[in-house]
Biopython code that builds the backbone (N, CA, C, O; Angstrom):
import numpy as np
from Bio.PDB.StructureBuilder import StructureBuilder

atoms = [
    (1, "MET", "N", (1.095, 21.806, -0.573)),
    (1, "MET", "CA", (0.533, 21.345, -0.955)),
    (1, "MET", "C", (-1.289, 21.518, -1.779)),
    (1, "MET", "O", (-2.340, 20.969, -1.450)),
    (2, "SER", "N", (-1.169, 21.917, -2.235)),
    (2, "SER", "CA", (-2.313, 22.591, -2.560)),
    (2, "SER", "C", (-3.602, 21.234, -2.340)),
    (2, "SER", "O", (-3.385, 20.022, -2.332)),
    (3, "ALA", "N", (-5.030, 21.999, -2.167)),
    (3, "ALA", "CA", (-6.313, 20.884, -2.246)),
    (3, "ALA", "C", (-6.511, 19.883, -2.947)),
    (3, "ALA", "O", (-6.714, 18.726, -2.580)),
    (4, "LEU", "N", (-6.421, 20.575, -4.619)),
    (4, "LEU", "CA", (-6.582, 20.170, -5.483)),
    (4, "LEU", "C", (-6.086, 18.841, -5.401)),
    (4, "LEU", "O", (-6.718, 17.788, -5.317)),
    (5, "LEU", "N", (-4.549, 19.097, -5.449)),
    (5, "LEU", "CA", (-3.276, 17.789, -5.459)),
    (5, "LEU", "C", (-4.414, 17.503, -3.962)),
    (5, "LEU", "O", (-5.617, 17.484, -4.225)),
    (6, "GLN", "N", (-4.220, 17.407, -3.274)),
    (6, "GLN", "CA", (-4.483, 16.095, -2.071)),
    (6, "GLN", "C", (-5.746, 15.823, -2.273)),
    (6, "GLN", "O", (-5.947, 14.845, -1.553)),
    (7, "LYS", "N", (-6.974, 16.156, -2.949)),
    (7, "LYS", "CA", (-7.674, 15.517, -3.635)),
    (7, "LYS", "C", (-7.363, 14.630, -4.781)),
    (7, "LYS", "O", (-8.099, 13.663, -4.979)),
    (8, "MET", "N", (-6.592, 14.803, -5.369)),
    (8, "MET", "CA", (-6.284, 13.945, -6.742)),
    (8, "MET", "C", (-5.633, 12.804, -6.187)),
    (8, "MET", "O", (-5.814, 11.675, -6.643)),
    (9, "LEU", "N", (-4.634, 13.133, -4.898)),
    (9, "LEU", "CA", (-3.794, 11.948, -4.394)),
    (9, "LEU", "C", (-4.719, 10.647, -3.574)),
    (9, "LEU", "O", (-4.529, 9.436, -3.466)),
    (10, "ARG", "N", (-5.845, 11.635, -3.057)),
    (10, "ARG", "CA", (-6.848, 10.879, -1.835)),
    (10, "ARG", "C", (-7.728, 9.829, -3.318)),
    (10, "ARG", "O", (-7.878, 8.609, -3.247)),
    (11, "ALA", "N", (-8.070, 10.472, -4.220)),
    (11, "ALA", "CA", (-8.623, 9.277, -4.961)),
    (11, "ALA", "C", (-7.659, 8.106, -5.663)),
    (11, "ALA", "O", (-7.982, 7.127, -6.335)),
    (12, "ARG", "N", (-6.731, 8.451, -5.365)),
    (12, "ARG", "CA", (-5.677, 6.851, -6.014)),
    (12, "ARG", "C", (-5.475, 6.070, -4.877)),
    (12, "ARG", "O", (-4.534, 5.280, -4.799)),
    (13, "GLU", "N", (-6.425, 6.265, -3.849)),
    (13, "GLU", "CA", (-5.821, 5.424, -2.351)),
    (13, "GLU", "C", (-6.765, 3.900, -2.555)),
    (13, "GLU", "O", (-7.780, 3.480, -3.110)),
    (14, "VAL", "N", (-5.914, 3.565, -1.903)),
    (14, "VAL", "CA", (-6.922, 1.942, -2.454)),
    (14, "VAL", "C", (-6.254, 1.029, -0.577)),
    (14, "VAL", "O", (-5.150, 0.777, -0.096)),
    (15, "ARG", "N", (-7.739, 0.839, -0.119)),
    (15, "ARG", "CA", (-7.294, -0.081, 0.873)),
    (15, "ARG", "C", (-7.432, -1.362, 0.939)),
    (15, "ARG", "O", (-8.228, -2.085, 0.339)),
    (16, "ILE", "N", (-6.493, -1.661, 1.818)),
    (16, "ILE", "CA", (-6.135, -3.270, 1.389)),
    (16, "ILE", "C", (-6.352, -4.260, 2.786)),
    (16, "ILE", "O", (-5.525, -4.218, 3.697)),
    (17, "VAL", "N", (-7.301, -4.962, 2.831)),
    (17, "VAL", "CA", (-7.432, -5.671, 4.185)),
    (17, "VAL", "C", (-6.412, -6.946, 4.628)),
    (17, "VAL", "O", (-6.491, -7.759, 3.707)),
    (18, "THR", "N", (-5.596, -7.391, 5.542)),
    (18, "THR", "CA", (-5.040, -8.550, 5.667)),
    (18, "THR", "C", (-4.853, -9.371, 6.916)),
    (18, "THR", "O", (-4.826, -8.998, 8.089)),
    (19, "GLY", "N", (-4.740, -10.482, 6.435)),
    (19, "GLY", "CA", (-3.929, -10.917, 7.528)),
    (19, "GLY", "C", (-5.117, -11.827, 8.104)),
    (19, "GLY", "O", (-6.272, -11.663, 7.710)),
    (20, "SER", "N", (-4.787, -12.757, 9.020)),
    (20, "SER", "CA", (-5.246, -13.800, 10.054)),
    (20, "SER", "C", (-4.356, -14.536, 10.626)),
    (20, "SER", "O", (-3.370, -15.076, 10.124)),
    (21, "PRO", "N", (-4.996, -14.550, 12.463)),
    (21, "PRO", "CA", (-6.423, -14.346, 12.631)),
    (21, "PRO", "C", (-6.816, -12.409, 12.750)),
    (21, "PRO", "O", (-7.861, -11.800, 12.522)),
    (22, "ARG", "N", (-5.550, -11.965, 13.167)),
    (22, "ARG", "CA", (-5.896, -10.987, 13.188)),
    (22, "ARG", "C", (-6.341, -10.134, 12.050)),
    (22, "ARG", "O", (-5.799, -10.724, 11.115)),
    (23, "GLN", "N", (-6.940, -9.186, 11.555)),
    (23, "GLN", "CA", (-6.771, -8.201, 10.422)),
    (23, "GLN", "C", (-6.368, -7.080, 10.576)),
    (23, "GLN", "O", (-6.467, -6.653, 11.726)),
    (24, "HIS", "N", (-5.667, -6.006, 9.363)),
    (24, "HIS", "CA", (-5.155, -5.048, 9.743)),
    (24, "HIS", "C", (-5.515, -4.596, 8.545)),
    (24, "HIS", "O", (-5.776, -5.430, 7.678)),
    (25, "THR", "N", (-5.594, -3.351, 8.280)),
    (25, "THR", "CA", (-5.794, -2.410, 6.666)),
    (25, "THR", "C", (-4.592, -1.632, 6.213)),
    (25, "THR", "O", (-3.962, -0.724, 6.754)),
    (26, "PHE", "N", (-4.498, -2.060, 5.418)),
    (26, "PHE", "CA", (-3.155, -1.209, 4.578)),
    (26, "PHE", "C", (-3.886, 0.068, 3.860)),
    (26, "PHE", "O", (-4.901, -0.069, 3.177)),
    (27, "ILE", "N", (-3.214, 1.394, 4.111)),
    (27, "ILE", "CA", (-4.040, 2.333, 2.714)),
    (27, "ILE", "C", (-2.938, 2.463, 1.862)),
    (27, "ILE", "O", (-1.952, 3.019, 2.346)),
    (28, "ALA", "N", (-2.884, 2.089, 0.744)),
    (28, "ALA", "CA", (-1.792, 2.385, -0.451)),
    (28, "ALA", "C", (-1.897, 3.303, -1.255)),
    (28, "ALA", "O", (-2.998, 3.765, -0.955)),
    (29, "ARG", "N", (-1.498, 3.921, -2.113)),
    (29, "ARG", "CA", (-1.937, 4.787, -3.559)),
    (29, "ARG", "C", (-1.445, 3.739, -4.432)),
    (29, "ARG", "O", (-0.557, 2.893, -4.533)),
    (30, "ARG", "N", (-2.455, 4.215, -5.007)),
    (30, "ARG", "CA", (-2.082, 3.257, -6.952)),
    (30, "ARG", "C", (-1.068, 4.168, -7.379)),
    (30, "ARG", "O", (-1.214, 5.355, -7.088)),
    (31, "PRO", "N", (0.240, 3.691, -8.216)),
    (31, "PRO", "CA", (0.792, 4.075, -8.606)),
    (31, "PRO", "C", (0.357, 5.203, -9.991)),
    (31, "PRO", "O", (-0.188, 4.574, -10.898)),
    (32, "THR", "N", (0.428, 5.914, -10.128)),
    (32, "THR", "CA", (0.723, 6.462, -11.968)),
    (32, "THR", "C", (0.852, 5.574, -12.473)),
    (32, "THR", "O", (1.100, 4.528, -11.873)),
    (33, "PRO", "N", (0.725, 5.653, -13.840)),
    (33, "PRO", "CA", (2.356, 4.805, -14.507)),
    (33, "PRO", "C", (3.086, 5.133, -14.837)),
    (33, "PRO", "O", (3.892, 4.291, -15.232)),
    (34, "ILE", "N", (3.486, 6.648, -14.986)),
    (34, "ILE", "CA", (5.047, 6.798, -14.883)),
    (34, "ILE", "C", (5.821, 6.173, -13.462)),
    (34, "ILE", "O", (6.856, 5.507, -13.502)),
    (35, "GLU", "N", (4.851, 6.657, -11.822)),
    (35, "GLU", "CA", (5.473, 5.565, -10.630)),
    (35, "GLU", "C", (5.577, 4.175, -10.874)),
    (35, "GLU", "O", (6.377, 3.333, -10.466)),
    (36, "ARG", "N", (4.524, 4.110, -11.681)),
    (36, "ARG", "CA", (4.668, 2.218, -11.937)),
    (36, "ARG", "C", (5.946, 1.961, -12.828)),
    (36, "ARG", "O", (6.203, 0.757, -12.866)),
    (37, "GLN", "N", (6.329, 2.301, -13.145)),
    (37, "GLN", "CA", (7.298, 2.088, -14.511)),
    (37, "GLN", "C", (8.956, 2.514, -13.739)),
    (37, "GLN", "O", (10.014, 2.006, -14.108)),
    (38, "GLU", "N", (8.806, 3.685, -12.473)),
    (38, "GLU", "CA", (9.831, 3.988, -11.670)),
    (38, "GLU", "C", (10.080, 2.867, -10.052)),
    (38, "GLU", "O", (11.060, 2.725, -9.321)),
    (39, "LYS", "N", (9.012, 2.398, -10.028)),
    (39, "LYS", "CA", (8.603, 1.543, -8.542)),
    (39, "LYS", "C", (9.065, -0.052, -9.225)),
    (39, "LYS", "O", (10.116, -0.645, -8.980)),
    (40, "PHE", "N", (8.099, -0.456, -10.012)),
    (40, "PHE", "CA", (7.910, -1.776, -10.421)),
    (40, "PHE", "C", (9.213, -2.281, -11.097)),
    (40, "PHE", "O", (9.663, -3.364, -10.724)),
    (41, "SER", "N", (9.823, -1.607, -12.019)),
    (41, "SER", "CA", (11.299, -2.032, -13.011)),
    (41, "SER", "C", (12.168, -1.693, -12.480)),
    (41, "SER", "O", (12.958, -1.356, -13.361)),
    (42, "GLY", "N", (12.665, -1.514, -11.418)),
    (42, "GLY", "CA", (14.014, -1.080, -10.928)),
    (42, "GLY", "C", (14.855, -1.829, -9.980)),
    (42, "GLY", "O", (14.112, -2.697, -9.522)),
    (43, "ASP", "N", (15.751, -1.915, -9.572)),
    (43, "ASP", "CA", (16.604, -2.815, -8.806)),
    (43, "ASP", "C", (15.908, -3.671, -8.051)),
    (43, "ASP", "O", (16.080, -4.889, -8.096)),
    (44, "ASN", "N", (14.934, -2.989, -7.181)),
    (44, "ASN", "CA", (14.307, -3.431, -6.227)),
    (44, "ASN", "C", (12.740, -3.068, -6.074)),
    (44, "ASN", "O", (12.245, -2.306, -5.243)),
    (45, "PRO", "N", (12.022, -3.877, -7.181)),
    (45, "PRO", "CA", (10.707, -3.192, -7.185)),
    (45, "PRO", "C", (10.092, -3.730, -5.976)),
    (45, "PRO", "O", (8.889, -3.554, -6.170)),
    (46, "ALA", "N", (10.266, -4.395, -4.612)),
    (46, "ALA", "CA", (9.386, -4.571, -3.351)),
    (46, "ALA", "C", (9.563, -3.262, -2.660)),
    (46, "ALA", "O", (8.486, -2.867, -2.215)),
    (47, "ARG", "N", (10.348, -2.627, -2.471)),
    (47, "ARG", "CA", (10.802, -0.730, -2.005)),
    (47, "ARG", "C", (10.100, -0.496, -2.808)),
    (47, "ARG", "O", (9.243, 0.233, -2.310)),
    (48, "GLY", "N", (9.939, -0.628, -3.607)),
    (48, "GLY", "CA", (9.218, 0.284, -4.762)),
    (48, "GLY", "C", (7.874, 0.280, -4.120)),
    (48, "GLY", "O", (7.498, 1.308, -3.558)),
    (49, "ILE", "N", (6.987, -0.953, -4.153)),
    (49, "ILE", "CA", (5.919, -1.071, -3.155)),
    (49, "ILE", "C", (5.866, -0.804, -2.192)),
    (49, "ILE", "O", (5.045, 0.080, -1.946)),
    (50, "LEU", "N", (6.699, -1.381, -0.993)),
    (50, "LEU", "CA", (6.277, -0.696, 0.093)),
    (50, "LEU", "C", (6.641, 0.975, 0.051)),
    (50, "LEU", "O", (5.913, 1.546, 0.864)),
    (51, "SER", "N", (7.310, 1.676, -0.467)),
    (51, "SER", "CA", (6.974, 3.214, -0.605)),
    (51, "SER", "C", (5.678, 3.380, -1.099)),
    (51, "SER", "O", (5.642, 4.578, -1.382)),
    (52, "LEU", "N", (4.372, 2.791, -1.427)),
    (52, "LEU", "CA", (3.128, 2.994, -2.176)),
    (52, "LEU", "C", (2.842, 3.011, -0.731)),
    (52, "LEU", "O", (2.585, 4.189, -0.485)),
    (53, "VAL", "N", (2.740, 2.236, 0.491)),
    (53, "VAL", "CA", (1.859, 2.545, 1.622)),
    (53, "VAL", "C", (2.172, 3.830, 2.145)),
    (53, "VAL", "O", (3.287, 4.348, 2.211)),
    (54, "ILE", "N", (0.498, 4.535, 2.701)),
    (54, "ILE", "CA", (0.825, 5.712, 3.152)),
    (54, "ILE", "C", (0.323, 5.391, 4.354)),
    (54, "ILE", "O", (0.777, 6.244, 5.117)),
    (55, "GLY", "N", (-0.373, 4.628, 4.977)),
    (55, "GLY", "CA", (-1.317, 4.101, 6.113)),
    (55, "GLY", "C", (-1.537, 3.416, 6.501)),
    (55, "GLY", "O", (-1.744, 2.573, 5.628)),
    (56, "TRP", "N", (-1.788, 2.799, 7.955)),
    (56, "TRP", "CA", (-2.553, 1.393, 8.034)),
    (56, "TRP", "C", (-3.716, 2.006, 9.494)),
    (56, "TRP", "O", (-3.900, 3.125, 9.973)),
    (57, "GLU", "N", (-4.246, 0.744, 9.787)),
    (57, "GLU", "CA", (-5.505, 0.726, 10.861)),
    (57, "GLU", "C", (-5.322, -1.058, 11.375)),
    (57, "GLU", "O", (-5.123, -2.101, 10.753)),
    (58, "ASP", "N", (-5.492, -0.743, 12.676)),
    (58, "ASP", "CA", (-5.683, -1.912, 13.538)),
    (58, "ASP", "C", (-4.744, -2.461, 13.393)),
    (58, "ASP", "O", (-4.683, -3.682, 13.249)),
    (59, "VAL", "N", (-3.668, -1.592, 13.396)),
    (59, "VAL", "CA", (-2.561, -2.342, 13.965)),
    (59, "VAL", "C", (-1.720, -1.765, 15.550)),
    (59, "VAL", "O", (-2.001, -0.646, 15.979)),
    (60, "THR", "N", (-0.863, -2.524, 16.182)),
    (60, "THR", "CA", (-0.660, -2.243, 17.358)),
    (60, "THR", "C", (0.888, -2.538, 17.519)),
    (60, "THR", "O", (1.360, -3.350, 16.723)),
    (61, "GLU", "N", (1.586, -2.066, 18.300)),
    (61, "GLU", "CA", (2.757, -2.547, 18.543)),
    (61, "GLU", "C", (2.811, -3.724, 18.845)),
    (61, "GLU", "O", (3.617, -4.351, 18.158)),
    (62, "GLY", "N", (2.050, -4.554, 19.927)),
    (62, "GLY", "CA", (1.907, -6.076, 19.659)),
    (62, "GLY", "C", (2.098, -6.591, 18.528)),
    (62, "GLY", "O", (2.793, -7.607, 18.506)),
    (63, "ASP", "N", (1.495, -6.009, 17.108)),
    (63, "ASP", "CA", (1.421, -6.822, 15.949)),
    (63, "ASP", "C", (3.178, -7.060, 15.840)),
    (63, "ASP", "O", (3.806, -8.114, 15.947)),
    (64, "LEU", "N", (3.740, -5.501, 15.559)),
    (64, "LEU", "CA", (4.989, -5.665, 15.264)),
    (64, "LEU", "C", (6.084, -6.275, 16.144)),
    (64, "LEU", "O", (7.060, -6.848, 15.662)),
    (65, "ILE", "N", (5.880, -6.126, 17.434)),
    (65, "ILE", "CA", (7.038, -6.601, 18.249)),
    (65, "ILE", "C", (6.133, -7.542, 19.481)),
    (65, "ILE", "O", (4.993, -7.215, 19.813)),
    (66, "PRO", "N", (6.782, -8.614, 20.008)),
    (66, "PRO", "CA", (5.906, -9.739, 20.130)),
    (66, "PRO", "C", (5.589, -9.036, 21.833)),
    (66, "PRO", "O", (6.489, -8.330, 22.288)),
    (67, "GLY", "N", (4.701, -9.193, 22.439)),
    (67, "GLY", "CA", (4.821, -8.475, 24.202)),
    (67, "GLY", "C", (4.332, -6.881, 24.335)),
    (67, "GLY", "O", (4.071, -6.317, 25.398)),
    (68, "GLY", "N", (4.247, -6.058, 22.463)),
    (68, "GLY", "CA", (3.762, -4.873, 22.471)),
    (68, "GLY", "C", (2.552, -4.339, 22.924)),
    (68, "GLY", "O", (1.462, -4.847, 23.190)),
    (69, "ASP", "N", (2.956, -3.291, 22.950)),
    (69, "ASP", "CA", (0.912, -2.492, 23.391)),
    (69, "ASP", "C", (0.454, -2.792, 22.533)),
    (69, "ASP", "O", (0.805, -2.853, 21.354)),
    (70, "PRO", "N", (-0.909, -3.150, 23.360)),
    (70, "PRO", "CA", (-1.867, -3.119, 22.510)),
    (70, "PRO", "C", (-2.919, -2.322, 21.675)),
    (70, "PRO", "O", (-3.824, -2.599, 20.888)),
    (71, "HIS", "N", (-2.443, -1.352, 22.148)),
    (71, "HIS", "CA", (-3.155, -0.282, 21.627)),
    (71, "HIS", "C", (-2.936, 0.256, 19.966)),
    (71, "HIS", "O", (-1.965, -0.083, 19.291)),
    (72, "PRO", "N", (-3.916, 1.053, 19.530)),
    (72, "PRO", "CA", (-3.440, 1.298, 17.907)),
    (72, "PRO", "C", (-2.204, 2.325, 17.793)),
    (72, "PRO", "O", (-2.112, 3.409, 18.368)),
    (73, "LEU", "N", (-1.299, 1.745, 16.937)),
    (73, "LEU", "CA", (-0.425, 3.272, 16.503)),
    (73, "LEU", "C", (-0.441, 3.936, 15.769)),
    (73, "LEU", "O", (-0.702, 3.419, 14.682)),
    (74, "PRO", "N", (-0.272, 5.032, 15.746)),
    (74, "PRO", "CA", (-0.001, 5.816, 14.706)),
    (74, "PRO", "C", (0.917, 5.563, 13.179)),
    (74, "PRO", "O", (2.043, 5.070, 13.237)),
    (75, "PHE", "N", (0.435, 5.869, 12.155)),
    (75, "PHE", "CA", (1.401, 5.013, 10.792)),
    (75, "PHE", "C", (2.731, 5.497, 11.013)),
    (75, "PHE", "O", (2.958, 6.665, 11.328)),
    (76, "ASP", "N", (3.482, 4.754, 10.877)),
    (76, "ASP", "CA", (5.510, 4.821, 10.488)),
    (76, "ASP", "C", (5.745, 4.471, 9.223)),
    (76, "ASP", "O", (6.145, 3.355, 8.895)),
    (77, "ALA", "N", (5.563, 5.188, 8.628)),
    (77, "ALA", "CA", (6.607, 4.242, 7.364)),
    (77, "ALA", "C", (7.652, 3.508, 7.581)),
    (77, "ALA", "O", (7.807, 2.459, 6.956)),
    (78, "ASP", "N", (8.377, 3.860, 8.333)),
    (78, "ASP", "CA", (9.830, 3.165, 8.446)),
    (78, "ASP", "C", (9.556, 2.138, 8.911)),
    (78, "ASP", "O", (10.197, 1.137, 8.590)),
    (79, "ALA", "N", (8.441, 2.076, 9.877)),
    (79, "ALA", "CA", (8.029, 0.475, 10.292)),
    (79, "ALA", "C", (7.457, -0.487, 9.910)),
    (79, "ALA", "O", (7.604, -1.695, 10.091)),
    (80, "CYS", "N", (6.539, 0.335, 9.162)),
    (80, "CYS", "CA", (5.894, -0.151, 7.964)),
    (80, "CYS", "C", (6.372, -1.478, 7.092)),
    (80, "CYS", "O", (5.849, -2.585, 6.970)),
    (81, "ALA", "N", (7.660, -0.871, 6.504)),
    (81, "ALA", "CA", (8.590, -1.155, 5.649)),
    (81, "ALA", "C", (9.256, -2.434, 6.613)),
    (81, "ALA", "O", (9.110, -3.584, 6.196)),
    (82, "GLU", "N", (9.782, -2.263, 7.542)),
    (82, "GLU", "CA", (10.057, -3.040, 8.143)),
    (82, "GLU", "C", (9.271, -4.592, 8.444)),
    (82, "GLU", "O", (9.782, -5.692, 8.231)),
    (83, "TRP", "N", (7.715, -4.293, 9.067)),
    (83, "TRP", "CA", (7.542, -5.030, 9.512)),
    (83, "TRP", "C", (6.772, -5.903, 8.472)),
    (83, "TRP", "O", (6.411, -7.054, 8.714)),
    (84, "LEU", "N", (6.509, -5.119, 7.049)),
    (84, "LEU", "CA", (6.250, -6.213, 5.736)),
    (84, "LEU", "C", (7.067, -6.708, 5.263)),
    (84, "LEU", "O", (6.788, -7.557, 4.416)),
    (85, "SER", "N", (8.412, -6.440, 5.555)),
    (85, "SER", "CA", (9.388, -7.069, 4.742)),
    (85, "SER", "C", (9.941, -8.331, 5.696)),
    (85, "SER", "O", (10.853, -9.089, 5.365)),
    (86, "ASP", "N", (9.061, -8.402, 7.171)),
    (86, "ASP", "CA", (9.235, -9.623, 7.615)),
    (86, "ASP", "C", (8.165, -10.856, 7.719)),
    (86, "ASP", "O", (8.137, -12.054, 8.002)),
    (87, "ARG", "N", (7.174, -9.631, 7.243)),
    (87, "ARG", "CA", (5.673, -10.930, 6.891)),
    (87, "ARG", "C", (5.276, -10.984, 5.584)),
    (87, "ARG", "O", (4.522, -10.192, 5.018)),
    (88, "PRO", "N", (5.767, -11.864, 5.166)),
    (88, "PRO", "CA", (5.391, -12.178, 3.379)),
    (88, "PRO", "C", (4.092, -12.254, 3.433)),
    (88, "PRO", "O", (3.538, -11.571, 2.571)),
    (89, "ASP", "N", (3.243, -12.968, 4.288)),
    (89, "ASP", "CA", (1.751, -13.205, 3.627)),
    (89, "ASP", "C", (1.287, -11.574, 4.000)),
    (89, "ASP", "O", (0.225, -11.182, 3.516)),
    (90, "LEU", "N", (1.861, -10.905, 4.613)),
    (90, "LEU", "CA", (0.894, -9.727, 4.282)),
    (90, "LEU", "C", (1.950, -8.210, 3.339)),
    (90, "LEU", "O", (1.764, -7.007, 3.157)),
    (91, "PHE", "N", (3.260, -9.435, 2.907)),
    (91, "PHE", "CA", (3.432, -8.006, 2.157)),
    (91, "PHE", "C", (2.846, -8.891, 0.722)),
    (91, "PHE", "O", (2.972, -8.213, -0.297)),
    (92, "ALA", "N", (2.212, -10.329, 0.481)),
    (92, "ALA", "CA", (1.727, -10.333, -0.858)),
    (92, "ALA", "C", (0.491, -9.743, -0.526)),
    (92, "ALA", "O", (0.448, -8.726, -1.218)),
    (93, "ALA", "N", (-0.456, -9.809, 0.094)),
    (93, "ALA", "CA", (-1.138, -9.772, 0.194)),
    (93, "ALA", "C", (-1.302, -7.902, -0.335)),
    (93, "ALA", "O", (-2.212, -7.864, -1.163)),
    (94, "VAL", "N", (-0.710, -6.446, -0.098)),
    (94, "VAL", "CA", (-0.261, -5.413, -0.452)),
    (94, "VAL", "C", (0.061, -5.691, -1.958)),
    (94, "VAL", "O", (-0.623, -5.297, -2.904)),
    (95, "VAL", "N", (1.166, -6.402, -2.030)),
    (95, "VAL", "CA", (1.411, -6.044, -3.332)),
    (95, "VAL", "C", (0.178, -6.561, -4.363)),
    (95, "VAL", "O", (0.108, -5.982, -5.447)),
    (96, "ASP", "N", (-0.653, -7.471, -4.110)),
    (96, "ASP", "CA", (-1.672, -7.916, -4.525)),
    (96, "ASP", "C", (-2.676, -7.006, -4.542)),
    (96, "ASP", "O", (-3.453, -6.902, -5.491)),
    (97, "GLY", "N", (-2.722, -6.293, -3.500)),
    (97, "GLY", "CA", (-3.665, -5.151, -3.727)),
    (97, "GLY", "C", (-3.523, -4.226, -4.447)),
    (97, "GLY", "O", (-4.477, -3.776, -5.081)),
    (98, "VAL", "N", (-1.856, -3.526, -4.557)),
    (98, "VAL", "CA", (-1.722, -2.987, -5.082)),
    (98, "VAL", "C", (-1.792, -2.951, -6.624)),
    (98, "VAL", "O", (-2.115, -1.984, -7.314)),
    (99, "VAL", "N", (-1.490, -3.984, -6.969)),
    (99, "VAL", "CA", (-1.316, -4.616, -8.693)),
    (99, "VAL", "C", (-2.690, -4.558, -8.879)),
    (99, "VAL", "O", (-2.908, -3.943, -9.922)),
    (100, "LYS", "N", (-4.170, -5.078, -8.102)),
    (100, "LYS", "CA", (-5.216, -4.924, -8.808)),
    (100, "LYS", "C", (-5.825, -3.639, -8.834)),
    (100, "LYS", "O", (-6.781, -3.427, -9.580)),
    (101, "ALA", "N", (-5.261, -2.579, -7.932)),
    (101, "ALA", "CA", (-5.799, -0.866, -8.105)),
    (101, "ALA", "C", (-5.076, -0.716, -9.329)),
    (101, "ALA", "O", (-5.774, -0.058, -10.100)),
    (102, "TYR", "N", (-3.886, -1.066, -9.897)),
    (102, "TYR", "CA", (-3.132, -0.636, -11.337)),
    (102, "TYR", "C", (-4.049, -0.903, -12.079)),
    (102, "TYR", "O", (-4.873, -0.122, -12.555)),
    (103, "ASP", "N", (-3.921, -2.515, -12.285)),
    (103, "ASP", "CA", (-4.588, -3.088, -13.225)),
    (103, "ASP", "C", (-6.278, -2.504, -13.586)),
    (103, "ASP", "O", (-6.745, -2.407, -14.721)),
    (104, "ALA", "N", (-6.789, -2.263, -12.666)),
    (104, "ALA", "CA", (-8.332, -1.710, -13.106)),
    (104, "ALA", "C", (-7.842, -0.430, -13.468)),
    (104, "ALA", "O", (-8.309, -0.192, -14.582)),
    (105, "TYR", "N", (-7.222, 0.396, -13.135)),
    (105, "TYR", "CA", (-7.198, 2.018, -13.392)),
    (105, "TYR", "C", (-7.150, 1.539, -14.896)),
    (105, "TYR", "O", (-8.184, 1.755, -15.530)),
    (106, "ALA", "N", (-5.847, 0.765, -15.738)),
    (106, "ALA", "CA", (-5.411, 0.676, -16.458)),
    (106, "ALA", "C", (-6.093, 0.262, -17.633)),
    (106, "ALA", "O", (-5.882, 0.584, -18.802)),
    (107, "GLN", "N", (-7.284, -0.807, -16.956)),
    (107, "GLN", "CA", (-8.401, -1.234, -17.781)),
    (107, "GLN", "C", (-8.964, -0.022, -18.187)),
    (107, "GLN", "O", (-9.013, 0.399, -19.343)),
    (108, "GLY", "N", (-9.544, 0.717, -16.800)),
    (108, "GLY", "CA", (-10.695, 2.038, -17.184)),
    (108, "GLY", "C", (-10.084, 2.820, -18.248)),
    (108, "GLY", "O", (-10.980, 3.073, -19.053)),
    (109, "LEU", "N", (-8.725, 3.435, -18.719)),
    (109, "LEU", "CA", (-8.308, 4.340, -19.066)),
    (109, "LEU", "C", (-8.364, 3.474, -20.838)),
    (109, "LEU", "O", (-8.897, 4.044, -21.789)),
    (110, "ASP", "N", (-7.747, 2.136, -20.957)),
    (110, "ASP", "CA", (-8.126, 1.393, -22.474)),
    (110, "ASP", "C", (-9.468, 0.962, -22.689)),
    (110, "ASP", "O", (-9.847, 0.225, -23.599)),
    (111, "ASP", "N", (-10.277, 1.559, -21.636)),
    (111, "ASP", "CA", (-12.089, 1.783, -22.055)),
    (111, "ASP", "C", (-12.058, 2.958, -22.586)),
    (111, "ASP", "O", (-12.694, 3.183, -23.615)),
    (112, "ILE", "N", (-11.272, 3.955, -21.943)),
    (112, "ILE", "CA", (-11.824, 5.653, -22.249)),
    (112, "ILE", "C", (-11.338, 5.380, -23.717)),
    (112, "ILE", "O", (-12.053, 5.235, -24.709)),
    (113, "LEU", "N", (-9.752, 5.336, -23.631)),
    (113, "LEU", "CA", (-8.880, 5.278, -24.868)),
    (113, "LEU", "C", (-9.757, 4.888, -26.088)),
    (113, "LEU", "O", (-9.937, 5.655, -27.034)),
    (114, "GLY", "N", (-10.403, 3.377, -25.985)),
    (114, "GLY", "CA", (-11.065, 2.647, -27.182)),
    (114, "GLY", "C", (-9.902, 1.839, -27.287)),
    (114, "GLY", "O", (-9.456, 1.774, -28.432)),
    (115, "ASN", "N", (-9.221, 1.142, -26.328)),
    (115, "ASN", "CA", (-7.941, 0.230, -26.792)),
    (115, "ASN", "C", (-8.491, -1.210, -26.503)),
    (115, "ASN", "O", (-7.790, -2.196, -26.734)),
]
sb = StructureBuilder()
sb.init_structure("model")
sb.init_model(0)
sb.init_chain("A")
sb.init_seg("    ")
for serial, (resi, resn, name, xyz) in enumerate(atoms, 1):
    if name == "N":
        sb.init_residue(resn, " ", resi, " ")
    sb.init_atom(name, np.array(xyz, "f"), 0.0, 1.0, " ", f" {name:<3s}", serial, name[0])
structure = sb.get_structure()
């Protein structure tokens, strides 16, 4: 992957802080308009949104598994998708963050295009 592409992808990242009583930060990539069409309007838009989550912070094994280790975990996309699938509160916050990021992008694009 080129350095330029890495910068472009990083520019689309959004940080979503969720949770109570413990906070977690999910890092998602705002979809492009084409990705939005592909991921949000298929048979399973929930899986499409889960595929946009590319990182997390402040997540421990204890968050995912009762009695698990209290130390921070490296990001695991499959474990994240499984966890969020079982935590509607966190999943809803991730969806909200991704949708808001896309809406802000679309509004900015409309402003640029004069629509």
